C-alpha positions in Angstrom: 8.1 6.5 -12.3 5.1 8.3 -10.8 2.0 8.2 -12.9 -0.4 11.1 -13.4 -2.7 11.6 -10.4 -6.3 10.7 -11.2 -8.5 12.6 -8.7 -8.2 15.6 -6.4 -10.4 17.0 -3.6 -9.9 20.2 -1.6 -10.3 20.0 2.2 -9.9 22.8 4.8 -6.1 22.4 5.2 -5.1 19.9 2.5 -5.7 19.0 -1.1 -5.9 15.2 -1.6 -4.7 13.5 -4.8 -4.8 9.8 -5.7 -1.7 8.2 -7.2 -0.8 5.2 -9.3 -1.0 2.9 -6.3 -4.4 1.9 -4.9 -5.0 3.6 -1.5 -1.7 5.6 -1.7 -2.6 9.3 -1.5 -0.7 12.6 -1.8 -1.8 15.4 0.6 -0.8 19.0 -0.3 -1.2 21.4 2.7 -1.7 25.1 2.7 1.6 26.9 3.4 1.2 30.3 5.0 4.2 32.6 4.4 5.1 36.1 5.5 8.1 38.2 6.5 8.7 36.0 9.5 8.9 32.7 7.6 6.2 30.1 7.1 3.6 28.0 8.9 1.9 24.7 7.8 -0.4 22.2 9.4 1.3 18.8 9.0 -1.4 16.7 10.6 -5.0 16.9 11.6 -6.6 13.7 12.8 -10.1 14.6 11.7 -9.2 15.9 8.3 -6.9 13.0 7.6 -9.7 10.6 8.6 -12.0 12.3 6.2 -9.4 12.3 3.4 -8.9 8.6 3.7 -12.6 7.8 3.7 -13.5 5.8 0.6 -10.0 4.6 0.0 -9.6 2.3 3.0 -10.0 -1.4 2.3 -11.2 -3.7 5.0 -8.3 -5.0 7.1 -5.6 -3.1 5.3 -5.7 0.6 6.3 -5.7 1.9 9.9 -5.6 5.6 10.7 -4.6 5.1 14.3 -1.2 6.8 14.1 0.7 5.6 17.2 4.3 6.7 16.7 6.3 9.5 15.1 9.8 8.7 13.6 12.4 11.1 12.2 15.8 10.5 10.4 18.5 12.9 9.2 20.2 11.9 6.0 23.2 12.9 3.9 22.7 13.3 0.2 22.8 9.9 -1.5 21.4 8.0 1.6 18.9 5.4 0.5 16.7 3.7 3.0 14.6 0.8 1.7 12.8 -1.1 0.6 11.0 -2.0 3.8 7.6 -3.2 5.1 6.2 -5.2 8.1 4.4 -8.5 7.6 1.0 -9.5 8.9 -0.1 -9.2 11.6 2.1 -6.2 12.3 1.8 -4.4 9.0 2.0 -0.6 9.1 0.5 2.3 7.2 2.6 5.4 7.1 2.2 9.2 6.6 5.5 10.5 5.4 6.9 14.0 4.8 10.1 16.0 4.5 10.8 18.6 7.2 14.1 19.8 5.5 15.6 19.0 2.2 14.3 16.8 -0.6 13.8 13.0 -1.3 12.6 10.7 -4.0 10.0 8.6 -2.2 9.1 5.2 -3.6 6.1 2.9 -2.9 5.9 -0.6 -4.3 2.6 -2.5 -4.0 3.0 -6.0 -2.6 -0.7 -6.6 -1.9 -2.0 -9.5 -4.0 -5.6 -8.3 -3.7 -4.7 -4.8 -5.0 -5.5 -3.6 -8.5 -1.9 -2.2 -8.6 -0.1 -5.3 -7.3 3.6 -5.3 -8.4 3.4 -1.6 -9.5 5.3 1.3 -8.0 5.3 5.0 -7.9 8.2 7.5 -7.3 7.3 10.9 -5.9 9.6 13.9 -5.0 8.8 15.3 -1.6 10.5 18.5 -0.3 10.3 21.2 2.4 8.9 23.8 0.0 5.5 22.3 -0.9 5.5 20.3 2.4 3.5 17.5 0.7 2.7 14.3 2.6 2.3 10.8 1.2 0.0 8.2 2.7 1.4 4.7 2.3 -1.0 1.8 2.9 -0.1 -1.3 4.8 1.3 -4.1 2.6 3.4 -1.8 0.4 7.2 -1.7 0.3 8.6 1.8 1.0 11.9 3.5 0.6 13.4 6.9 -0.1 16.6 8.5 -1.5 17.9 11.7 0.0 18.6 14.3 -2.7 20.0 17.1 -0.5 22.5 17.2 2.5 21.0 17.0 5.9 17.6 16.0 4.7 15.1 15.4 7.6 12.5 12.8 6.9 9.5 12.4 9.2 6.8 9.7 9.3 3.9 8.7 11.4 3.1 5.0 11.6 0.0 2.9 12.6 2.0 0.3 14.5 5.1 -0.1 16.5 8.3 -1.5 15.0 8.4 -5.3 15.3 11.8 -6.8 14.3 10.3 -10.3 13.9 7.9 -8.9 11.3 10.4 -6.8 9.3 10.6 -7.6 5.6 12.7 -6.0 2.9 14.2 -6.3 -0.6 17.2 -4.6 -2.2 16.7 -1.1 -3.7 18.2 -2.3 -7.0 16.3 -5.6 -7.2 15.8 -6.4 -10.9 12.4 -7.9 -10.3 11.2 -4.7 -8.5 12.6 -2.8 -11.5 12.6 0.6 -9.7 14.0 3.5 -11.7 15.7 5.8 -9.1 16.7 8.2 -11.9 20.1 8.6 -10.2 21.8 10.5 -13.1 19.2 13.2 -13.0 20.0 13.9 -9.4 23.8 13.9 -9.9 24.2 10.4 -8.3 25.7 7.1 -9.4 25.0 3.6 -8.0 28.4 3.5 -6.3 27.7 6.8 -4.5 24.5 5.4 -2.8 24.9 5.2 1.0 23.3 2.1 2.5 23.1 0.7 6.0 24.8 -2.8 6.4 21.3 -4.3 6.8 19.9 -2.7 3.6 23.0 -3.6 1.7 22.4 -7.3 2.6 18.7 -7.4 1.9 17.6 -10.3 -0.3 16.2 -10.0 -3.8 12.6 -10.9 -4.7 12.2 -14.2 -6.5 9.6 -15.4 -9.0 8.7 -18.1 -6.6 7.8 -15.6 -3.9 5.5 -13.7 -6.4 3.8 -17.0 -7.3 3.4 -17.7 -3.6 1.6 -14.4 -3.1 -0.8 -15.3 -5.9 -1.4 -18.7 -4.3 -2.3 -16.9 -1.1 -4.7 -14.7 -3.0 -6.3 -17.7 -4.6 -6.6 -19.6 -1.3 -8.2 -16.6 0.4 -10.7 -16.3 -2.4 -11.6 -20.0 -2.3 -11.9 -19.9 1.5 -14.4 -17.1 1.2 -16.3 -18.9 -1.5 -16.6 -22.1 0.5 -17.8 -20.2 3.6 -20.4 -18.3 1.6 -21.5 -21.4 -0.2 -21.9 -23.3 3.1 -24.0 -20.3 4.4 -26.2 -20.4 1.4 -26.7 -24.2 1.6 -27.8 -23.9 5.2 -30.1 -21.1 4.4 -31.6 -23.0 1.5 -32.0 -26.2 3.6 -33.8 -24.2 6.4 -36.2 -22.6 3.9 -36.9 -26.0 2.3 -37.6 -27.6 5.7 -39.9 -24.8 6.7 -42.0 -25.0 3.4 -41.9 -28.8 3.0 -45.4 -30.4 3.2 -46.0 -33.7 5.0 -45.8 -35.6 1.7 -42.7 -33.8 0.5 -41.5 -34.1 -3.0 -37.9 -33.8 -4.3 -36.7 -30.2 -4.4 -36.4 -29.1 -8.0 -35.9 -25.4 -7.3 -33.5 -23.4 -9.4 -30.3 -22.0 -8.1 -30.6 -18.6 -6.3 -29.1 -15.5 -7.8 -26.4 -15.5 -5.0 -25.5 -19.1 -5.9 -25.2 -18.2 -9.6 -22.9 -15.2 -8.7 -20.6 -17.4 -6.6 -20.4 -20.0 -9.4 -19.6 -17.3 -11.9 -16.9 -15.7 -9.6 -15.4 -19.1 -8.7 -13.7 -19.2 -12.1 -12.4 -15.7 -11.9 -9.3 -16.4 -9.8 -6.3 -14.1 -10.4 -4.1 -14.9 -13.4 -0.4 -14.9 -12.7 1.4 -12.2 -14.6 4.4 -13.0 -16.7 7.5 -12.0 -14.6 10.7 -11.5 -16.5 14.1 -11.2 -14.9 16.4 -8.9 -16.9 
């Protein structure tokens, strides 16, 4: 379920709220209504850039939105859970132009504070809210009304070879779609053949993600340590007198920080299969 939002900020056209997933943001636009109908700004490049500032993590979030997609959905249609793998990962800005959906984001980024957490947010054509989904997260939605039109902007083109996905009812994902509250049952869910045959996540795959996180940390540590060793060697060489003596200098603060952090590798969580 969606968790309470932690932070909000008002911009010219949008209000920004953080969610229970790191870097996943909810944008609420101003809706102008009168006797003719309504008007809303659904995207502003400069304001979206400003709204994302401070939430982008190096190498994971791009705001170069290169393609717009749209789907029409019957009530009970479920599309998910999908993502694209490195180096073709995508961030998405999603909204509902007509109808209503339950939108779900599941964090698959090992480096994220909210790794293996998810949120579920209702999006509709009344509030016209938009959800920013960072690259590296699984995404899916359930249409709650007939002829729901779902729109999303993406930061990269579709690459079939990079497509990844897991079943919407995967027990390890543990997503509560709250079907009964929407007058739906598992047997009434409408899936594509591809989504119906998606695999389930395994404990081994989760462990593999943690191993990749650990390897990435160690690689960075070794590179930084090598850089410090070279720097220290150069300083020693420059300051060494002709009758040089053994170097008994104490470790630098940077070296001590690296040694301290070296032991702080991620701990694997206990994953239980119902």
